[in-house]
C-alpha positions as CSV (number, residue, x, y, z in Angstrom):
1,M,80.6,85.6,81.5
2,K,83.6,86.7,79.3
3,S,83.1,90.2,80.6
4,L,83.2,89.1,84.1
5,L,86.4,87.1,83.5
6,L,88.1,89.9,81.8
7,R,87.2,92.3,84.7
8,L,88.5,89.9,87.3
9,L,91.7,89.5,85.3
10,W,92.0,93.3,85.1
11,V,91.3,93.6,88.9
12,A,93.9,90.9,89.6
13,I,96.6,92.4,87.5
14,G,96.0,95.9,88.8
15,S,96.0,94.7,92.4
16,S,99.2,92.9,91.9
17,I,100.8,96.0,90.5
18,A,99.6,98.3,93.3
19,I,100.5,96.1,96.3
20,T,103.9,95.3,94.7
21,A,104.6,99.1,94.2
22,A,103.5,99.9,97.7
23,L,105.8,97.2,99.2
24,W,108.7,98.2,96.9
25,I,108.4,101.9,97.4
26,T,108.2,101.7,101.1
27,G,110.9,99.0,101.5
28,S,108.5,96.8,103.5
29,S,108.9,93.6,101.5
30,T,110.8,92.2,104.5
31,T,108.2,93.6,107.1
32,P,104.9,93.5,105.3
33,L,102.9,93.6,108.4
34,V,103.5,97.2,108.7
35,L,101.4,97.5,105.5
36,A,98.9,94.7,106.1
37,S,95.9,97.0,106.0
38,L,96.9,98.0,102.4
39,G,95.8,94.5,101.2
40,G,92.3,95.5,102.3
41,S,92.6,99.0,100.8
42,T,93.7,97.4,97.4
43,L,90.5,95.4,97.4
44,F,88.5,98.5,97.9
45,L,90.3,100.4,95.2
46,F,90.2,97.7,92.6
47,G,87.3,95.5,93.4
48,L,84.8,97.9,95.1
49,T,86.0,101.1,93.2
50,T,82.7,103.1,93.5
51,L,81.9,102.6,97.2
52,P,82.3,105.5,99.6
53,P,85.0,103.9,101.6
54,A,87.1,103.5,98.5
55,Q,87.1,107.1,97.7
56,P,90.2,109.3,98.5
57,R,88.7,111.1,101.5
58,A,88.1,107.8,103.3
59,L,91.3,106.1,101.9
60,F,93.7,108.9,103.0
61,G,91.7,110.1,106.0
62,G,91.1,106.6,107.4
63,H,94.7,105.6,107.0
64,L,96.1,108.8,108.6
65,I,93.6,108.6,111.5
66,G,94.2,104.9,112.2
67,A,97.9,105.0,112.0
68,G,98.3,108.3,113.8
69,V,96.2,107.2,116.7
70,G,98.0,103.9,117.0
71,I,101.4,105.7,116.9
72,A,100.2,108.3,119.5
73,C,98.8,105.6,121.7
74,Y,102.0,103.6,121.5
75,Q,104.3,106.5,122.1
76,L,102.2,107.7,125.1
77,A,101.3,104.4,126.8
78,G,103.1,101.4,125.4
79,D,101.8,98.3,124.0
80,A,99.5,96.9,126.7
81,M,96.3,95.2,125.6
82,W,94.2,98.2,127.1
83,V,96.2,100.6,124.8
84,M,95.4,98.5,121.7
85,V,91.7,98.3,122.6
86,L,91.6,102.0,123.3
87,S,93.4,102.9,120.1
88,V,90.9,100.9,118.0
89,V,87.9,102.5,119.7
90,I,89.4,106.1,119.2
91,T,90.1,105.3,115.6
92,I,86.5,104.0,115.0
93,L,85.0,107.2,116.7
94,L,87.3,109.6,114.8
95,M,86.7,107.9,111.4
96,L,82.8,108.1,112.0
97,L,82.9,111.6,113.2
98,T,85.1,112.8,110.2
99,K,83.2,110.5,107.7
100,T,86.5,108.9,106.7
101,V,85.6,105.3,107.2
102,H,87.9,103.0,105.4
103,P,87.6,99.6,107.1
104,P,91.1,98.2,106.3
105,A,92.5,101.3,108.1
106,G,90.7,100.2,111.3
107,A,93.6,97.6,111.6
108,N,96.3,100.4,111.6
109,P,96.3,101.2,115.3
110,L,96.9,97.6,116.2
111,I,99.6,97.4,113.4
112,M,101.4,100.5,114.5
113,I,101.3,99.4,118.2
114,Q,102.6,95.9,117.3
115,A,105.4,97.5,115.2
116,H,106.3,99.9,117.9
117,A,106.0,102.6,115.3
118,G,107.0,106.2,115.4
119,L,106.1,109.2,113.3
120,M,108.4,108.0,110.5
121,H,106.1,105.1,109.8
122,L,103.2,107.4,109.3
123,G,104.9,109.2,106.4
124,G,107.3,106.5,105.3
125,A,105.3,103.4,105.3
126,V,101.8,104.2,105.6
127,M,101.3,107.3,103.3
128,L,103.7,106.2,100.7
129,G,102.0,102.8,100.6
130,V,98.6,104.4,100.4
131,L,99.9,106.8,97.7
132,A,101.3,103.9,95.7
133,I,97.9,102.0,95.6
134,F,96.0,105.2,95.0
135,I,98.1,106.3,92.0
136,T,98.1,102.8,90.6
137,A,94.3,102.7,90.9
138,V,93.8,106.1,89.2
139,V,96.1,105.1,86.2
140,W,94.8,101.6,86.0
141,T,91.2,102.4,85.9
142,H,91.7,105.1,83.2
143,L,93.7,102.6,81.1
144,G,91.4,99.7,81.2
145,V,88.1,97.8,81.5
146,G,85.0,99.2,82.7
147,K,83.1,102.5,82.4
148,R,83.8,103.7,86.0
149,K,87.1,105.5,86.5
150,Y,88.6,106.0,90.0
151,P,88.1,108.1,92.0
152,L,84.4,108.4,91.5
153,V,84.1,111.4,94.0
154,W,87.2,112.9,95.5
155,N,85.6,114.2,98.8
156,Q,82.8,111.8,99.3
157,P,82.0,111.2,102.9
158,S,82.1,107.7,104.2
159,P,79.6,107.0,105.4
160,P,77.5,109.3,103.2
161,T,75.1,110.3,106.2
162,S,75.2,110.5,109.8
163,N,72.9,107.5,110.2
164,W,75.6,104.9,110.6
165,S,74.4,103.6,113.8
166,I,72.1,100.9,115.0
167,W,70.0,103.7,116.4
168,T,67.8,105.9,114.2
169,D,67.9,109.6,114.4
């Protein structure tokens, strides 16, 4: 029980540092919705550290794809509901095809469309925010509690196989 409490405390402190750093570095403390998906990413990196969606390939790839698709769809077609739906579907398909599934990044297209984002948001808010939580997770897991250090596998596919569907191959 003591070990679990220590681990939870370590996760809570690390998560607090990571999300604070992401908000501070990007200047998004006044508009945190632009980085809303990073809350979920922080959960994966600190609480579910060893899962494929937490590894760098999925973290960076998923956020780039989700935000990029959202920005492109908004820039090309505006913010109508059909654009939002299409952007999420395209994001899901691209993440599955590239094996960069990072569930929190599935929210990025909606966030980017709602924010009327441009390309500056991709590098400025999204990638700087992701980099902040990534670096914090790497440093934090190497400093502290637990035997597993992040990242477990740099280029691990997420999902690990192509059998991600309800259908069997």
